[in-house]
N, C-alpha and C positions, 0 to 999 in steps of 0.2 A: 416382644416375645422372643422368638428364636434369635433375632438380631441383637438382642440385648447382651448376648454373650457368646457369639460364635468366633472362636479363634482356633479351637482344636476340636476334632470330631468327638472326642470323649466328653469334653465340657458341654458341647451342644446336646448330646444325648442326655447328659445329666439334667440339663435345663429342661428339655422336653418332658422327661419323666417327672421332674419336679412340678411342672405346670399341670400335668394330668392329676397328680396327687393333690396339689394345692387347690386346684379348681374343684375337684370332687369334695374336698373337705370344706371349702368355703361355702359352697352352695348347700351342703348338708347342714351347715350351722346357720343358714339363713342370711348369707351375705347379701347386702343391699347395693343397689346402684347409687353412685355418688349423688347426694342431694344438696341443694342450696336452701338454707333455712333463714336467710336474711338477705337484705338488698344492698348491703354495703360490706366492705372489707372489715376485718376485725370483729367478725361475728361468730356464730356457732355453725359449724358445717358437719356434715356426715359423709365420710369417705366411702369407697367402694366395698369396704369390709364392715360397714355398719357402725363404725367407730365415731363417736361424737367428739369433735375437737373444738375446744374453746380457744379462740385466738384473740389476742389483745390488739395492739396496734398492727397496722399493715406491716408484714415482714419487710425488713430491709436487707437481710442477708439470708439467702436460700441455698441449700445444698441439694442438688438433684442426684438421686441414687440409681437412675436407670435412663436409658436413651429416650424412651417415650416421654416421660415427664420433662426431660430437658427440651425436647422439641416443642412441647406444649408451652412451656414457660417463655421460650423465645417467640413463639408464634403469637402469643397474646401481648407481646410488648414488654415482658418482664425480664428479659435477658440481662439487663443491667443489675438486677438483684441477685443473679446467680454467682456465688463465690466459689463453688466447688461442684464437680460432676463425677460420675462414675467413669471407670476406665474406658467403657465402650461408647460413651456419648461422643458422636463425631459429626453431628449436624445440629445447627448450621455451622459454617466454617469458624465462627467466632469462638466456639467452645474449645478449640485446640489450644488456646492460651489460658484456659481456666484450670486451676489445680485439680488433679485427679485424686479420688479418694477410695479407690479400690473397686471391686466388682462383686463377685459372689461372697468374698470375704472383705468386709469394709476395713479401712484404716481409721479406727476410732480416734486415735490420737490426732491424725490429720484433720478429721472433721471437727473435733473440739477446738483445734487451733484456729480454725476459720471463723469461730464464734457465730454460727448460724442461729437465727431465731425461728427457722422452719426447715424441715426436710421433706422432700417429696419423693416417694418411693413407688416401686411396682410391687407385685405380689411375690417376687422372687428374692427380695432383699431379706437377709436373715433376721427373723423375728427377735432372736435373743439380742442381737446387736442393736436393733432399733430400740428395744426396751432399755438396754444399757444407756443409750444416748438420751432417751426420754427421761431416764432417771437423773440425767445431768441438766434437765430443764429445757430440752429441745423438743418441741412437739413435731409430729410428723403426720402426713396424710398418705394413704395408699390409693393409687390409681390402678384399677384392674378391669378396664373395659372389656366386655365380651362381645357386644354388638356395635354396629355403626351408631345407633342412637346413644349407646353408652359413651362412645367416643365424644360425641357432641356435648353430652352432659358434663363429661370430665373437663373438656376445654372451658366450659363456663365456670366450673368449679375452680379451676386454676385461675381464671380471670377474677373470680370473686375474692379468693384469698390473697391475691397479689395487688388488689386495687385496680385491676384492668378489666372490669366486667363489661364496659362498653366495647373495648377492643375485642374481647372474647365473643361477645354477642354478634358483633359485625363479622368476625371471622366465621363463626358457625353459620350465620345467614348465607354467607358466600359459599361455604361448603355445601350447605343444603341445596342451594340453587344449582350448583354443579351436579349434584346427585340427581336432582330433578331433571336436568337437561339430558342426562344419560337415560334415565328411566322413561322419559317421554318417548324415546325411540325403542327401548328394549321391552316395554310393556305391551306392545301391540299384540293383540290376541292372535293374529295371523303369523307372528314371528316363529320360525322354527328354532327351538332352543336345543343346542347340542348337549350331550352328556359330557361333563367336564371332570377331569382329575387334576386338582391343583396341588402340586407337591411342594411344600414349603421347606422340606428337608428330605433326603432320600428315604422313600417309603413311609413318609408321614404326611397327613393331609388334615384338612379342617372338617369337623363334623357339625352336627346341629348345635345351634345356640352360639356359634362363633362368628366373629366379624368376617372371617374367610368365607363361611357359608353364605352370609349376607351378600358379600361382594359377588359371588358367583351368580346368585339369583338376580341381583340388581343389574348385573352386566349382561343378562340374557342367556344364562346357562342353567343346567341342572347338575347339581353336585352329586356325584356318584356315592358320596359318603354321607348324604343328608339324613339317612336313616340309621346311622351307627349310634353308639351309645355315649360317645364322648365328644367334647369340643375339639380335641386334638387327638387324631387317630393314627395309630400305627397300622399299616395295611400289609397284606401278603400279596405275593404274585397271583395267587389263586383268586383273591378278592377282585383285584383290578382286572384280571383277564375275564372273570365272569361278568363284571359290570360293563366291560367293553366301551370305555370312554371314546368319544369321537374327537375330543380335543384334550391334549395333555399340556399343562402349563407348569413349568418348573422354575425355581428361583435361582438367580445368580447374583453375586455381589463380591465385594472386596474381601470378604472373609472366607469364601470357598467358591470354587468354580468347577467342581468335579462332574456335575451332571450336564450331559449333552444329548442331542437326539441319538447319537451313536451308542452312548451308554444305556439309554433307555431302551432302544430297540434290541440291544444285546441281552437284556434280562430274559431269563428262562420263560418261554411261552409268550412273550410280549410282541413277537413279530407278527402275530395274527390279530392284534388289537387294532380296531378301526383307525385310531389316531396315528398309529405307527404305519399302517398300510398306506394311509393317504398323506403321510408327511405332515400331520397337523400337530406338531410338537413345537412349543414356543417358550422362550425364556422371558422372565419378568424380574425386575429389580427386587431383590429380597426385602429391602427396607420399605418398599411400598405396599407389601402385603403381610408383613409380620410385625411392624411397629404400629400400634394402635393410636397413632397421633394424627395430626392434620393431613399428613401425606398419604393417609389411607385412601383419600378421595383421588389422589393421583393414581394410586393403584387400581381403583375402580375404573377410572377412565381408560387406563392402559389395558385392563382386562377386557373391557367392552370392545375396544378396538381389535383385540385379538379374536374375540368370539364372533364379532359382527363387523368386519371391515367394510361391508357394503353399506353400513349405516353411518359411518364416521369418516 
């Protein structure tokens, strides 16, 4: 999500606004979660936009058009098939040597020169350019996971289309076991669950139906934006002050580092918020809570440690 394209604040805000618009439009038109309709690669699959994609042989040359698909491809063991990635793919380290094909604006000529037989995209990749490339005979699938369960389904989908379904299944099993290990501790009925404000970008948070909302709940917290109307929510000072979170978690990373406990406490009226008064303001790696790939479970574990250090 937001980490797919944060280099300048203006670009980041464009990405966030685009997510809100695209998310609303996608669900209004009946977007489906990725489905697997066969047990072997080279079959018919349905991506997260409900598109039916008929694949021939297992792809041998894949271009990934967003960081999350890139991470999934490498995680299921298909990294050797990746011949091109978007400009913001930076994990794992092996991607630094792979040709870059653009970001919000794709380099169509570069992609064509790489001769891919499959493209894997997120829901922010320009539809017109995807259609242009598809007209050249290059199929594509869109990954747009919204919840943690969706993330696991998409990992299996990537495993299927690349011929690594066993690797993907093993990966998902391990991730689910790690989630279960967290929830075994955080689901105790006697556990006091703090009110949490998770800020993935200044004054933006996760609402209902998002993996961020899932993460807060599974980590043993209560999302102050759980009853808002969107998955990705712009908030006001008044909203956060009224909700009075007991814990504030903000993201930091290589792309921006502007938020600190000092900048948070200096926001108008925030000095009276419980989390600020008690010094309960914590940073978390942006990539672990905004990219909906395998590392999302790392983010869940990190968040659980923040909210309940007494349990971990």
